[in-house]
C-alpha positions in Angstrom: 144.5 23.9 152.7 147.0 24.3 155.5 145.7 23.2 158.8 146.4 24.3 162.4 145.8 21.8 165.1 145.4 23.1 168.7 146.3 20.4 171.3 147.1 20.0 175.0 144.0 21.8 176.4 140.4 20.9 177.2 138.2 22.2 174.4 135.0 24.1 175.2 132.9 24.2 172.1 130.4 26.7 173.3 128.1 24.1 175.0 130.3 21.4 176.5 133.9 20.3 177.1 135.9 17.8 175.0 138.8 16.0 176.7 141.6 14.2 174.9 140.7 16.1 171.7 142.3 18.6 169.3 140.8 21.6 167.4 141.4 21.6 163.7 141.5 25.0 162.0 141.8 25.8 158.3 141.5 29.1 156.4 140.6 30.8 159.6 137.6 28.6 160.3 137.0 25.6 162.6 137.1 22.4 160.6 136.5 19.9 163.4 137.1 18.8 166.9 138.9 15.5 166.5 140.5 12.7 168.6 143.9 13.7 169.9 145.6 11.2 167.6 143.8 12.3 164.5 146.1 15.1 163.3 146.0 15.9 159.5 149.4 15.2 157.8 151.6 18.3 157.6 149.4 20.4 160.0 151.0 23.1 162.1 150.5 21.9 165.7 149.9 24.6 168.3 150.8 23.0 171.7 149.0 24.4 174.7 150.0 23.7 178.2 146.8 22.5 179.8 143.9 24.9 180.7 140.9 25.5 178.4 140.6 26.5 174.8 137.3 28.4 174.3 135.6 30.5 171.7 136.8 34.1 172.0 134.7 36.3 174.3 132.0 38.6 172.8 131.2 41.9 174.6 128.1 43.8 173.5 128.8 46.9 175.5 132.3 48.5 175.5 132.6 52.2 175.9 136.3 52.3 175.8 139.6 50.5 176.4 143.3 50.9 175.8 143.2 54.5 177.0 140.5 55.6 174.5 136.7 56.3 174.8 134.7 56.0 171.6 132.9 59.3 172.5 136.3 61.1 172.5 136.9 60.3 168.8 134.3 58.1 167.1 136.6 56.8 164.4 137.8 53.5 163.1 141.2 54.1 164.8 139.4 54.5 168.2 137.5 51.3 167.6 140.6 49.3 166.8 142.4 50.8 169.9 139.4 49.8 172.1 139.4 46.2 170.6 143.1 45.9 171.1 142.8 47.1 174.7 140.4 44.2 175.5 142.2 41.5 173.4 144.6 40.5 176.2 141.6 39.7 178.3 140.1 37.3 175.8 137.6 39.5 174.0 137.8 38.8 170.2 134.6 40.4 169.2 133.0 43.6 170.7 130.5 46.3 169.9 132.2 49.7 170.6 129.5 51.7 172.4 128.7 55.4 172.0 127.0 56.8 175.0 124.6 59.7 174.7 126.1 62.4 172.5 125.3 64.8 169.7 123.8 63.8 166.3 127.1 64.6 164.7 128.9 62.1 167.0 126.3 59.4 166.4 126.7 59.8 162.6 130.5 59.7 162.9 130.3 56.5 165.0 128.0 54.8 162.4 130.4 55.8 159.6 133.4 54.5 161.6 131.7 51.2 162.3 131.0 50.5 158.6 134.8 50.6 158.0 135.8 48.9 161.2 133.6 45.9 160.8 135.1 45.3 157.3 138.6 45.3 158.7 138.2 42.1 160.8 140.1 43.5 163.8 137.6 42.5 166.5 134.9 45.1 165.8 131.6 43.2 165.2 129.2 46.0 165.1 128.1 49.1 167.0 126.1 49.8 170.1 124.4 53.2 170.4 123.5 53.7 174.1 121.5 56.9 173.7 120.5 59.6 173.1 117.0 58.1 173.4 117.2 57.5 177.1 115.1 58.8 180.1 116.6 61.7 182.1 115.1 60.2 185.2 117.5 57.3 184.8 120.4 59.1 183.2 123.2 57.5 185.2 126.4 59.0 184.0 124.8 60.2 180.7 124.1 63.9 179.9 120.3 64.4 180.4 120.3 67.6 178.2 121.1 65.5 175.1 118.4 63.0 175.6 115.3 63.1 173.4 112.5 60.9 172.0 113.0 58.8 168.9 111.7 60.5 165.7 110.9 58.8 162.4 114.0 60.2 160.9 116.0 58.3 163.6 114.3 55.1 162.7 115.2 55.5 159.0 118.8 56.3 159.9 119.2 53.3 162.2 117.8 51.0 159.5 120.2 52.4 156.9 123.1 51.9 159.4 122.1 48.3 160.2 122.2 47.5 156.5 125.8 48.7 156.3 127.1 47.5 159.7 125.3 44.2 160.3 125.1 44.0 164.1 123.5 47.3 165.3 122.3 47.5 168.9 120.4 50.5 170.1 119.5 51.1 173.8 116.3 53.1 174.2 114.1 54.0 177.1 110.5 52.7 176.7 109.3 56.3 177.4 111.3 57.6 174.4 110.2 55.2 171.7 106.8 53.9 170.5 105.9 50.3 170.0 105.4 51.1 166.3 108.9 52.4 166.1 110.3 49.4 167.9 108.5 47.1 165.5 109.9 48.9 162.4 113.4 48.8 163.8 113.2 45.1 164.8 111.7 44.0 161.5 114.6 45.6 159.8 117.1 43.7 161.9 118.1 46.5 164.4 118.5 45.0 167.8 116.5 47.1 170.2 117.4 47.0 173.9 115.4 48.8 176.6 117.6 50.6 179.2 118.1 53.8 181.2 114.3 53.7 181.6 111.9 54.5 184.4 109.0 52.7 182.7 106.3 50.6 184.1 106.3 46.8 183.5 103.3 47.3 181.2 105.3 49.8 179.0 108.2 47.4 179.0 106.1 44.5 177.9 104.6 46.6 175.1 108.2 47.3 173.8 109.1 43.6 174.2 106.0 42.4 172.4 106.7 44.9 169.6 110.1 43.3 169.1 112.6 44.7 171.6 115.0 41.8 172.3 117.0 42.9 175.2 117.6 44.9 178.4 120.7 46.9 178.9 122.7 46.2 182.1 119.9 44.6 184.1 119.2 46.4 187.4 121.3 49.4 186.6 119.6 52.7 185.6 116.0 51.4 185.5 112.8 51.0 187.4 113.3 48.3 190.0 111.3 45.2 191.0 108.5 46.0 193.5 105.8 43.6 194.6 103.0 45.8 193.1 105.1 47.7 190.6 107.4 45.2 188.9 109.1 47.8 186.8 111.6 47.1 184.0 113.5 44.7 186.1 110.5 42.6 186.8 109.3 42.7 183.2 112.7 41.7 181.9 113.1 38.7 184.3 109.5 37.5 183.6 109.5 37.8 179.8 110.8 34.5 178.3 112.1 36.0 175.0 114.1 38.9 176.5 117.9 38.8 176.8 119.6 40.7 179.6 123.1 41.9 179.8 124.6 42.0 183.3 127.7 43.7 184.7 129.3 41.4 187.2 132.0 43.4 188.8 131.0 43.5 192.5 130.0 47.2 192.3 127.1 47.6 189.8 124.9 44.8 191.2 125.0 42.9 194.5 125.8 39.2 193.9 122.6 38.3 195.7 120.5 40.1 193.1 122.4 38.6 190.3 122.0 35.1 191.7 118.3 35.7 192.1 118.0 36.9 188.5 119.9 33.8 187.3 117.5 31.5 189.1 114.4 33.4 188.3 114.8 34.4 184.6 112.1 32.9 182.4 113.4 31.6 179.1 116.4 29.4 178.7 119.9 31.0 178.7 118.9 34.6 178.5 121.5 36.3 180.7 124.9 37.2 179.4 127.9 39.2 180.5 128.8 42.7 179.4 131.7 44.7 180.8 130.3 48.3 180.1 134.1 49.0 180.2 135.6 52.5 180.0 139.0 53.6 178.7 141.0 52.5 181.7 140.8 48.8 180.9 144.1 48.0 179.2 145.5 51.4 180.4 147.7 52.5 183.2 145.9 55.7 183.8 143.7 56.3 186.9 141.2 58.8 185.5 139.8 60.1 182.3 137.3 62.8 181.1 133.7 61.9 180.1 131.7 64.7 178.5 133.8 67.3 180.3 133.6 65.5 183.7 136.4 63.7 185.5 135.9 60.0 186.1 138.3 58.5 188.6 139.3 55.0 189.5 138.6 53.9 193.1 140.4 50.7 194.1 138.8 48.1 196.3 136.6 45.0 196.2 136.7 42.4 193.4 138.0 45.1 191.0 138.3 48.8 190.9 135.2 51.0 190.3 134.8 54.2 188.3 132.9 57.1 189.7 132.1 60.8 189.0 132.7 63.4 191.6 129.3 62.9 193.1 129.9 59.1 193.5 127.8 58.1 190.5 129.1 54.9 188.8 130.4 55.7 185.4 130.8 52.5 183.5 133.1 49.7 184.8 136.8 48.9 185.1 136.3 45.2 184.6 137.4 43.0 181.7 135.6 39.9 180.4 138.0 37.3 181.8 137.5 38.9 185.3 133.8 38.8 184.8 133.9 35.0 184.2 136.0 34.6 187.3 133.5 36.6 189.2 130.6 34.4 187.9 132.4 31.2 189.0 133.4 32.6 192.4 130.4 34.7 193.5 127.4 33.7 191.3 127.6 29.9 191.8 128.1 29.3 188.0 129.8 26.3 186.6 132.8 27.2 184.4 130.8 26.0 181.4 127.9 28.3 182.1 130.1 31.3 182.8 131.9 30.7 179.5 128.5 30.4 177.7 127.6 33.8 179.2 130.6 35.4 177.5 130.5 33.5 174.2 127.5 31.5 173.1 124.8 33.7 174.6 126.0 37.1 173.5 126.6 35.7 170.0 122.9 34.5 169.9 121.7 37.8 171.1 123.6 39.8 168.5 122.9 37.3 165.7 126.6 36.5 165.2 126.0 33.0 164.0 129.6 32.2 163.0 131.1 32.9 166.4 130.6 32.1 170.1 131.0 28.4 169.4 133.5 26.0 167.8 131.3 24.0 165.5 132.6 23.4 162.0 132.5 26.6 159.9 132.8 28.9 162.9 135.4 31.6 162.9 138.5 30.5 164.6 138.3 33.2 167.3 139.9 31.5 170.2 141.1 32.2 173.8 143.4 29.9 175.8 142.8 30.1 179.6 144.8 28.6 182.4 143.2 26.9 185.4 142.9 30.2 187.2 140.8 31.6 184.3 143.6 33.9 183.2 144.1 34.5 179.5 147.3 33.0 178.0 146.7 33.8 174.3 144.0 34.8 171.8 143.5 34.2 168.1 141.2 36.0 165.6 140.4 33.9 162.5 143.2 31.6 163.5 145.8 34.5 163.7 147.6 34.8 167.0 147.1 38.2 168.6 150.2 40.1 169.6 
């Protein structure tokens, strides 16, 4: 076996930092974290100039990137383009996300994901955000395409999960029954409640039936009231539920995010998502979403994306920027911010061989400088262009 040895940076293994150490990689997998002077004979030494070597970032919600939206063309080529658009920002695994669309588009996205996951080019599964959402909390989605879950949908999702692996579906609690949630969850489909105007009682029923997550906490859902806790309150209170959060300075006020980080029951249950659109990794300033123009408005921590009526339409943030936001505005340590982009999303998605640097893990890596800027990324030990 030919070894690669990464030296010269602090190593973050997904839980803690290692100083004066090297990362040993062989056959695309982590072999060990060893003492700096313990280099296998004949190894290729990759010398890093300071900074941090971390597991590659994992993003469970990516609508687009590199100038392409998945909805525009749900194909393997689009998925590769989106993954490559986010690679310079440290994301080595992502779930291309199809927002509410037709049945034909959903079927095409599933078929594309089957091929894309096999290609090992950064696509780790598929996220279907719709069409089983609530029109009352539609956000930038098309309400006319939203509908309840039918038993044929359950069967289709289960078949897709068997072929894809990591299949995440966002559903409103109003559009799915606890029986359907249980059937999906028992088959390994990851059910996340989102775009929902449900009561906390209905949310708890979905969680108790097996729903594991909440999609972009606070956004497009019933809010926390002192007598009506809504989906936000149920998500924060339920100890087994994971919550994705968009930390870009536009989707959620940092005070609300800091409150959720302090209040969430259950250990390590909040993780970063970008909810990124096609402009990440692109020089364009607008794009078309379901026939509507979405434009970039500059200002704040990063730009925001809005429809003509001012509705937020996904984000313009990348994962490295999200980590910087967490450290700067959310009072997170660098270690915890990194966990929220690596270890925690891997656990949520069931990607047991990534999100950490324990022996046997995929050598999906990102090198960051002291300003939390990406210097290089590797997928299975291969340096990304």
